[in-house]
N, C-alpha and C positions, 0 to 999 in steps of 0.2 A: 825166573826162567822155568819154562815148562817143557816137558817132553811127553811123548805119548807111547804107551805100550799097547800094540795091537795084538790081541790074543785070539787065536783061532779056537774058540770054545764057546760053550753056553754056560755061563757061570754068574751067579749073583750071590753077593754076601750081604747079609742083613744083620745089623746090630739092634737088638730089641731091648726096650726098657719096660719094666713093670711099673705101671702108673696106678696110683690109688685114685678113686673116683673124684672127679671135679678138682683136680689139683694140677697146677702148673709147676713144673720143675726146671732147674737148670740142667740141660742135657749135655751141652758142650760149652764150658766156660769161655769167656771172651779171651782171656790170656792164652788159652790152649790153641786158639786159632792163629797165633802169631801175627797179631795186627801189625801192618806195615808201619815203619817209622815215618813220621811226617817231617818234611824238610822245609825250612824257612824259605819263602819265596817260590816254592814249587807247588803246583796243584796236587792235592792229596785226595785219593779215593781208596776206600776199603769197603768191600762187600761182606757183610755179616752172614754167617751160616744160618740157613733157615732151621737148622737143628739146635740152635742155641737154647731155645726153650721148647718144651714139649708138654702136651696135655692130652688126656683122653676125652676131653669135653670140647671138641670142636677146634677151630682154628685159633692160633695165637697171634694177637696184635702186638707189635713192638713199638716202644717209645723210648726216647732218650731225653734226659733232663740234666741241666747243669753244664751244657755245652758252651764253649767260648763263642764269641760273636763270629769268628771266622769259619767255624765248623757247623755244618748242618747234617741232619739225618733224614733220609727219605724212607718211611716205613713201608712203602709199597715195593721198593726194590732192596730194602735193608742195606742201604748204602750211605756211608759217611763220606762227605766231600767238603772241600774248601781249600784255602791257601793260607797257611800260618804266616804271621808277620813278626813273630818273635819265637824264641826257643824255650818257651814255658810249656812244660808237660801238661797234658790234659787229663783231668779226672772227671768222670760223669757217672750217672746212674742209668743203667739199662733195665727196662721193665718189660715183662711179657704178661699179657692178660688174655685169658681164654673166653669162650662164649658164656661161661657161667660166672664171669667176672672174678674168677680166681686169678691171682697175680703173684708174681715173684720178681725180685730185683737182684741185681748184682752191681757192685762197684767196679768200674772199669778204668783203665788208664791207657793213654796213647803217648808214646815218647815223641817229643818234638826236638829236632836237632838243627843247628846252623852249619853242620858239616855236610859235605857231599858224600852220599852213601856209595856202597859198592855198585858197580855196573857190569853187565855182561860185556866181555871183551869183544866178541862178535858172534853173530849167529853162524857164520861160516865155520869158525873154529869149533863151536859147539857141535854142529852137525858132523864135522870131521871126526871128532872123538866118538860120537854115537856110531858112526859107520865102522870105526875100528873095533867096536865091541861085538859086532854081529850084523845080522841082516836088518836092513831098514827099508822104508818105503821110498827112499830117495830124498827124503826131506827131514821131518822131525819125528818120524814114527819108527819104533823099534819093534820088529815083527817076530813073534814067537809061535811055535807049535805047541800043542797040548803036551804037558808034562816035560817040556824042554827046560833044561837048566840054563840060566843066564847070569851074566855079570856085566854091568855097564859101569865103566869107570870114567871119572872126569879129573882133569888136572886142576890144581888150586889156582893156576893162572887163567882159568875159565872166566874169572871175574877180575876187574880192575878195582883196587881198593881205594883209589882217588885220595891218597895220603891219609886215609883213615885205616884203622886196624880191623880186619875181619876177625871176629872173636868166636863165631859159631857158624856151623852149617847144619841145615835141616833137610831131611827128605820127607816129603808129605804128599798126600793126594792133592790134586789141584785146588780143592776147596779148603786145604790146610788141615783136613782131618787125617787120621792115621793112614799109613799105607795098607794095602790089602794084606791079609795074613800070610800070603805066599811070597811077599816081597819084603826084604829088609834093607836098611841103609846103614853103611859104615861111615860115620862122620870123619874119622881119621883119614880114610883113603878115598872119600867121596865116591863110594861104590854102592850101586843098587844090585842086589842079587837075590836069587831064589829059584823056585821051580814053578813053571806055569801050571795051573790046576788042570785036571782032566776034563775032557769034554763029555757031555752026556749023550751026544748023538753025532753020527757021521754027517748029518745034515745041519748041524748047529751053525748059526751065523757067527761071524767074527765079532769079538767084543773089544771095545777100546777103553783103556784106563789112562787117565791123565795124571801124570806124576810131576811134582815140582821139586827142583833143587834150589834151596834158598841160602844165600850168603848174607850175613848181617854183621854190622859193627856194634850192635847192641844185643846181648843174649836175651 
């Protein structure tokens, strides 16, 4: 489930890594991206972050080896896709190679389950809760002013567990990286809160930040 925070400000946040010459490094490990659980008989798609590997020597080309027959990887879109036919977990090697042929690899795992996973109860119920927390754009956007305090709360019945047990909730940016530094997530109360950052100019355009609330039956 995604929601959008529309912030009236001009604000960019960059996370920089110091790289040694001609070296490819793991910048965002696969498991920290909370890869989706694959479900037997259901089409599976997971898009890898383009920040998984980084190098100061040109672009990084991605490849995956040891995949099962049902799962494929498209290096042009960094997307895994396929439909599992059994509940055997997947282990494979992900490799990044830069223009200087420097490469690094990591061992990755995808959980495969024959249980039906949690599902969003309804979009209408989601948007109703969003509206109860403050100003919205009338749909899926929560609108904030510069330096405005906010708290957006959701009920645990936002998701249907489908006879499985929801064991964890995560709040992340839409690409499953960490939330902006001005936004925190309380897993116990399913609450996003913080203070919108200051604008740099009265003429600054609005900025949009995509936020995801994730419920899972596998931590």
